[in-house]
N, C-alpha and C positions, 0 to 999 in steps of 0.2 A: 254726649260731652259738648259743652258750649264752645263755640269757636272764639278764639282770641280776636279782639277788635284790632284792625290794622290802623296804625297811626301814621301821620305824615308830618314833616317839619312845617312850622308856621309860615316859613318864607316861601313855601311852594306856591301860594296864591298871592304873594305880596305885590306882584307886578300886574295884577288884573287891571286892564284899562277900560274904565267905564265910559270913556268917550270914543273908543275905537269903533270903526264901522264893523269890525269882526264881532259877530254875536257873542254875548256873554257865555251862553251855554257851550259854544265852541271853544272859547278860551279855557273854561273850566275842564272840559273833556280833554283838551290837548295836554294840559298840565298833569292831569291824572294819568293819562295814557303814558306820558314820558316817565312818570314816577313808577308806574307798574312795570313797564318794559325794562327800566334800569335797575329794578330791584329795591328802590327807595321805599316803595310800598310792596311788601313781600306777598307772594302767593299764599293762599290758604286762609288768610284772615277775613274778618267781616268788617265792612266799612260802616261808618256811622249812618244813621237814618237820613233820609232826604231832609227832614225837618231840622235835624241837628246841624247838618252842613249848611243849610240855607240860613239859619240863625247865626252861625259862626262867620259866614262870609257876607252876611247882610245882603243876600240875593234871594229873589223869589223862589219858592219851592218848585213851581213849574219849570223854571230855568234849570235847577239842579236835576229834576227828574229827566229832562231832555238830555242833559250831559251824561247822566248815568246810563240812559237807554242807548246812547251812542256807543258807549263802551261795552254794553251787553251785546249789541249788534256785532261788535268786532270780536267777541269771544273773550274779552279781558275781565268782564264781570259776569256773574250769574245770579239771578234772583231765585232764592229757594224759600218756598212757603214754610213759615214757622222758624226760619233761620235768619233771613235777611239777605242782603246783597254781599256776595263773597268775591274776593279777588282770586282769579284763577290764572293759570299759565296762559300765554298767548296761544294762538291757533297752532295745533300740532301739524307740522309740515313733514310729510313723508316722501322720501325719494322713492322712485319706482324701481325698487330692487327686490330680490327674492329673500325678503326677511319677513318676520311676523310683526304685527302691531306691538305686541308685548316687548319684543326686542328693540323696536324703534323708540318706544317711550322710555325704556330703561336707559338706552344709550344717550337720550336727550336729557337725562337727569330728572325725568318726570316719574312720579310715583304711579305705577300701573297696578290696578286691582281688577279682579274679574269676579263676576257672579255667574254661576252656571245655572242656566234656565231650563235646559233639557239635556238629557243623556239617555239615549234609548237605541236599541237595536231594532231596525226595521227591515222589511223586504224592499229591496230597491225597486222604485217605479221605473218606467221605461226611460224617462228623461235622465235620472241619476245613473241608471245602469249603463246607458249609452255613453254618458260622459266619462264614467269610470271604466269603461270597457268590460263590464260584467254582464252576465246573463240577468235578465229581468227576474226579480224575485229572490236574487241572492241577498244574504244578510249584509247590511251596511250599518255602521255606527253613525248616528245623527247626534250632533251636539250643537247647542245654541247658548251663546254667552253674551253678557253685556260687559264691555270694557270701559273702565273709568280712568281718567287722567287727573291726578291730584284731586280726586273725589268728585269730579264732574263727568257725567256720561258722555262718551265720545262715539261709541260704535256698538252696533248689534251684529254679532258674528254668527253665521249659520254655516255649518260644515258637515259634509258627508265623507266617510272614509270606508274602505273595504272592511268586511267583517273581521278580518284578522286583528284589527286594532280595537275590537270591542272591549278588551280588557284594560283600556286606558281608564285609570281610576278617576272618578269625579273630583276628588280632592286635589289630584295632581293638575287637573285642568284649570283649577282656580289659582294655583300657585306658580304656574309657568306658562310660557307660550307653547302653542301646539307644535311648531317646528322644533323647538327645544326638546320636547318630549319624544318626537319622532326620531330625532338624531340620537337621543340617549338609548334608543332601541336598535341603533345601527343602521337606520334608514339614511341613505345618501340622497338628500334633496338636490336635484340637479337643474331643473328648468321648469318654467310655468308659462302658461298662456293666460293673459289677463285682459279684462275689458273694464273700463271705467265709464260710468254714466251718471245719470240723475233721474229721479222720479219722485212722485209724491209719497210721503211716508204713510204706512198703514197706521190704524189706530193704536195697535200694540207698540209699534216702533215709536210713535209720538209719545206714549206714556213712558217708555223706557229711556228715551233720549231727552225727555222734558221739552218737547216741542209742541207746537200747535198741530192738531190733526190736519193732514193734507199738505203740510209744509214740505218743501223740497228736501231731499236727502241725497248725498253723494252715494254712489253704489260702486262696488267692485266685485266682479266675478273672476275667480282664479281657479284654474285647473293645474295642479302641481304633479310633476313626474319625478320618479327617483332616477338613479344613475343607470338603471337598466331600460329606461323608457316606459316604465309602468306607471299608470295614473294612480296616485295614492291619496289625493285629497281634492274635493270640490268645495270651494268656499264661495258663499254669497253673502256679502256684507253691506251694511248700511251705516253711513257716517253722518254726524251732525255737521252741516256745512260751515257753521260759524266757528267750529272748534277743530276743524280738520281740513287739510288740503294735500294734494299730490303734487310733486314737482319732478321734472325730468330734464335731462340735457339733450339737445338735438344737435346733430353734427351734419354739416352740409357734405354732399358727395361731389 
């Protein structure tokens, strides 16, 4: 399905100052950013080509290209091969709370979609077994998913769960968040240990997140416990840094 082209009011660029010391690309980028963040240019649409914008504003194409790249770097636009440049939601900001990414996106009014990449029962290796407090070799469910926000890839999610959850249906994992599914089974999610970091993305992650190979990704490792203190899920996730961030509140003692 072809994406609808996003339009903006003619007056959006009416006050461009060609004599200002502020570079023209910065003026164009600033006005586009304000229009996207305010909803004047809605998320999900495809903007005009660089050439069309340059002709309309009577500005050089390299200037328009630089302005658009500035917004791509901020996560407000995304270039997609065969589609063009698409307007997306601003960077997803996630508070550091015991919620799933699916829940966070839904609460923010962002359309969350999931592609299930792997769903298999494995024998727990020593590392996974130790983290989940299981004997090495015990069966564990391994799932791997790609999470999209308004059609743009945001995260690659890798999870291991004790074998008792092996009957989680693949279709259900594409239609709901993992925590939501666990709660529906009567699991009382109580607490988690979490570590946030960064590293270079793998070639597979680069492809899934539409990044350059070796580019940095945000990482989160989370070990979740139920109300009895039993480890029920080990998550190791990679996030696109231009489209995702963590926030937390610090209190002085």
